[in-house]
N, C-alpha and C positions, 0 to 999 in steps of 0.2 A: 168813043167806043173802040176805036182802033187801038188806042193805047191800052185800054183795059184788056182787050183781047190778047195783045202782046204780053202784057203783064201776067195774065192768067196762063198763057202758054209758057212763059218763063218760069212761073211758079210750078206748073206741072212738070216742066223739064228739070227744075231744081230738085223737086221731090223724087223724080225718077233717078237723078244722079245720086242723091243721098241714099236712095234705096240700093242702087248698084254698089255704092261705096261700102254700105253696111254689109251687103252680101259678100263683097270682096274681102272686107275685114274679117267676117266670120270664116270665110274660106281660108284666110291667112292664119287665123288662130287654129283652125282645124289642121292646117298643114304643119304648124309648129308643134302641135300636140302629137300629130302622127310622127314627126321627125323625132321628138323626144321619146315616144314609145319605141320607135325603131332603134334608137340608140340604146335604150334599156334592153331591148331584145338582143341587140348585137353584143352588149356587155354580158348578158346572161349566157349567150351562146359561147362567148370567149371564155367566160369563167368555167363553163362546163368542159371546154376543150383546151385545158391547160397543157402545155408541153410536157413531155415525158420527164419525170423527176421533180417537177415543181410541187406536186402534191406532197411529196415527202419533205421538201424544204419547208412548206407552209406548216406542216404538222410536227416539225422537229422540236419546236419550242426554243430554238436558238435565238438569242437577242440580235444576232447578225444575220441579215437576209440578203442574199445576192441574186438578183433577177436580171443581171446584165446580159445583153445580146440575145434576148429571146424574141425580139421583134414584136413586142407588145405595142398595141395602139393605145391602150389605157391600162392602168394598173389593175390587176385582178382584184375583185371585190373582197376576196378572203384576206388580202393583205391589210385592208383597212380595219380589220377586227383584231389585229395582233398588237394590242396596246402595250405589250412588254418589249416591243422592238426598240433597240438602241441605235442600230446602224442599218440603213436601207440603201442598197446599191441597185439602181435601175438604169445603168448606163447603156448606151448603144441600142436603144429601142426606137420606137416611132411615136413617142409621146408628144402631143401638142398641148396638153393641159394635164393637171393633176386634180383628182376629185376633191371636193370640199371636205369629204369625210376624213381626209388624211389628218385633219386637225385633231382627231381622236388620239393620234399617236404622239402624245405630248412627252413621251419618254425618249423620243428620237434625239440623238446627239450628232449624228452624221447622216446627211442625205446627199446622194450622188445622182444627179440628173443630167450629166454631161453626155454629149453625143446623142441628142434627141432633136426634136423639131420645135422647140419652144420659141415662140416669138415674143412672149412676155413672161415675166416671172409670175407664176401663179400666186394669187393673193392668199390662198390657203397655206402655201409654204411660209409666207410671212407671219403666220400665226403660230408657227412652231417655235415658241419663244425659248426653248431650251437647246436649240441647235448651237453647236460650236463649230461645225465644219459644213459648208455648203458648196457643192461643186455644180456649176452651171456652164462649164466650158463647152465649146463646139455646138452651140445652138444658133439661134437667129436673133439674139437680143440686141437692142439698140439703146436701151436705157433700163433703169431700175425704178420700181414704183416707190412712192413715198412711204408705203407701209413697211419697207425693208428696215426702217428704223426700229421696228418692234423686236428685231433680233439682237437684243442687248448683250447676249452671251456669246455672240459669234466671234470666233478667234481666227478662222481661216475662210477666205472667200476666193473661189476660182471662177473667173468669168472670161478666161482666155478664148481666143478664136471665135469672137462674136463681131458685132458691127458698131462698137462704141466709137463715136466721134468726139465726144466730150467726156471728161472725167465725171463720174456720178458723185455729186456732192452729198448725196444722202448718206454716204459712208462716213461723213464727218461725225455723225451722231451715233456711231457704233464704238463705244469706249473700249471694248475688249479686243478689237480687231488688230491682230499682230502680223498676219500674212495676207497679202493681196496679190493675186495673180491676174494681171490684166494685159498680158502679152497678146500679140497677134490680133490687134484691133486697128483702129484708124485714128489714134490720138496724134495730134500735132503739137499740143501744148499741155501744160498742167496748170491748174489754178494757182494763183499767187498765195493763197491761204492754205495750201495743202499741208503746211507745217502744223496745222491744228490736229492732225492725226498723230498725236504724241505717243500712242501705244504701238504704232506700226514699227516692225522690226525687219520685215522682208518685203521688198517691192520688186515685182517682175514687170518690166516695160518693154521687153524685147518685141521685135516684129511690128513696131508701130511706124510713125512717119515723122519722128523728131529730126529736125535739121540742126538744132542747137541743143546743147545740154541744158535742161530746165534748171535755172538758177535757184528755184525754190528748194530744190533738193539739198543745197548746201546749208540750209537752215535746219534740216532734219538730222540732227547730230546723233539721234538714237538709232538710225538705220544700221543694220548689220549686214544685210544682203541687198545688193542692188544689181539688177540685170538690165543692161541697155543694148543687148545684142541686136544685130540686124536692123539698125536704124540708119540715118544719113548724117550722122554727126562727124564732122571733120576735125574737131578740136575739143579736148576735155580740159576743164579747169583743174587747179590744184585741189585734190581731194583730201588733203590733210585736215580740212575743215570738218571732216566726218570722223571724229575720234573713235566711234563705235564700230566703224566699218571693218568687216572681216572677209568679205567676198565681193569682188566687183568684176563683172563680165562686160566686155565692150567689143566682143568679136564681131566681125563683118560690119565694121564701120570704116569709112574712108579716112582713118587717122594716120598721121605721119609718124607718130611715136607714142609709146604707151603713156597713160596718165600718171601723174605723180601721186603716190599713195603712201600710207604709213608702212613701216617695216613689217607689221604683223598682218598686212592685208594680202590675201591671195588674189591674184589677177589672172584673167583669162582673156586672151586675145592676141593679135599680131604683135610680136616683139616681147610678149610677156615672159617667154622662156628665158631670153637673155637677161632680163631684169631679175628674174628669180634666181638664176645661176650666180649673177654678180652679188645679189643679196646673201646667198649662201656662202660665197667666198668671204665676204665681209664678216659674216657671223663666225665662221671658223677662225679667221684671223683674230677676231676679238677674243674668242674663247682661249686661243693659244696664248695671246698676250696676257690675259688674266691668269692663266695657269703658270706662266713663267714668272709673273710678278709674285704670285703666292710662294713659289719655290724659292725665289730670291729672298723674300721676307723671312721664310723659315730658316734659310741658311744664315742670314744675318743674325737672327735670334739665337741660333745655336752657337755662333762664334762669340756672341756677347756674353753668354751665360756659361758657367762651368758645367762639365758633364757630371752631374750628380749621380745619375743612375749607375755609372761604372764604379764610382766610389762605394756606393751602398752595396753593390754586388760583391765587391772585394771584401768589405767589412763583414758581410754575412758569411762568406766562405771562411775567413780567418776565424770567426767565432765558432763556426761548426767544427773546424779542424781542432781548435783548442779544446772544445768539449769532448770530441772523440778521443784526443790524446789523454785527457784527464780520466775518462772512463776506462781506457786501456790500462793506465797506471793503477787505477783503483782495483781492477781485476787482478793484476799481477801482484799487488801488495797484499791481497787477501790470502795468498799462499804463504805459510810461515817458513822462515829460514832456519837452518840447523846450527849456524855459527853465530857467536855473540857479535863478532865484528860486522857480520851481515846485518844484524838488527840495527846497530848504530848507524851503519852506512845507509840502510834502508830508510830509517827515520829521517836521517839528514837529507836523503834524496827526496823524500816526500815533502819535507819542509821547503826544499828548494823548488820542487814542482809547484807547490801552492803559491810560493812567492812569484814564480814565473807566470802562473795564471793570472795572479793579481796585477802583475805588470802588464800582461797582455790586455786585460780589460781596461786598465788605465790608458794604454796606448790607443785602444779603440775609442775611448772617450775623448782623448785628445784629437784623434782623426775626425770624430763627429763634430767637434767644436769648430771645424772649418766653415760649415754652413750655419749662419746665424738665424736664417729665416725659416727654412722648411724642414729641418731635421730634428726638431725638439722631441718629437715622438720617438724617433729611433734612438736618440741619446738616452731618453728615459728608460726605454726598453732594455738597452744594453747595460745601463747602470744597474737596473734591477737584477739582470742576470748575473752581473759581477758580484753583487752583494750576496745573493743566494748561494752562488757557487763558493764564495770565500768562506762564509759561515759554515756551510755544509762540509766543505773540504777540511776545514780546521777541526771540526768535531770528529770527522772520520779518521783523520791522521792521529789525533789523540787517542781514539779508541784502539786503533791498530797498535800504536806504541805501547799502550798499557797491556794489551793482550800479549804482545810479544815479550814484554818484561816478565809477565807472570809465567809464561812458558819457560823462560830462561832460568828463573829461580827454581822451578820444579826440577829441571834437569840437573842443576847444580846440587840439589839435596840428594839426588839418587846416586851421585858419585861417592866412592868410599873415601 
């Protein structure tokens, strides 16, 4: 009987405990509902009391919306209805989360949530699959969720000034990622398979805790920008292994001398100025030597070949002078003379002038025969001029002579 009594008492006590737990659970649910209602009320109140000027921004229809530094605790509800938005800046607020309804903004290409109080990347952000730029710097992040792999179009990711102790390998699955800003974190090493990020072109690792240069970076030949400022690296390897590198910053590291890089790489750090000045002097000396070599080659070529242009110029001047003299003679001979002896002497002089012109043309042809290779066109042109001139002048002289003979005969008949 005693055992039964104790059992009954225990049963009664268990029932009472279950009843109390049930009542407590109901009270918890009621508290959660009240908290949710309270949050909704706070959200409504905040939506109603938007800062000055925000209403105009929301109603502008601009695809770029900047709500930075308004001290929002949550995004205004009206923002989530702007499905035409392409860029949303909500930096410098007090956001701890992002509403799930932000997934309606599938047109977003840029989302800036830096300088807030995010402890985790909101999963709703990971569903904005058309994002190309995501800024999450200066928050309280320690890792990235697996869902970040959904951002297949992401090209630029900034997660600087957070609390990453390990490199987030989820980024391996982002094929379009070209720029990764992960400075001012707590990284000490990089994974040995980081080279899998073949699309990466810019990598910012400043302000971490590297004591040695990560050797895996030497395998990433596609890197163009590498920033290792403010670490604890005392020695850098030869960076000629990075043929694509264009900018390397190593400032505020305990190095003894600048790293060895290609001639096209701009370096920033202690001793970099001297290296760049020496490189500039080498470049100027090289250009000067190339210029002198070109001038020497041009002088040698000029000494080896005859000066054809001067000869051609002289020939053209002689031809022009001959033609001018011939035209002047033609003009003078068109005036009839009054003495018979003048006619005969004139005809004789014309014949001699024509003969002289023909000899001059022949002389020019002989001069042109000096160059066997490049003056065929000039020779043909001058020969053509000689032939036309010779035929034309011959006919003109015969005409003048006949005319003068006719006039002489007329004058003779008029004499008694």
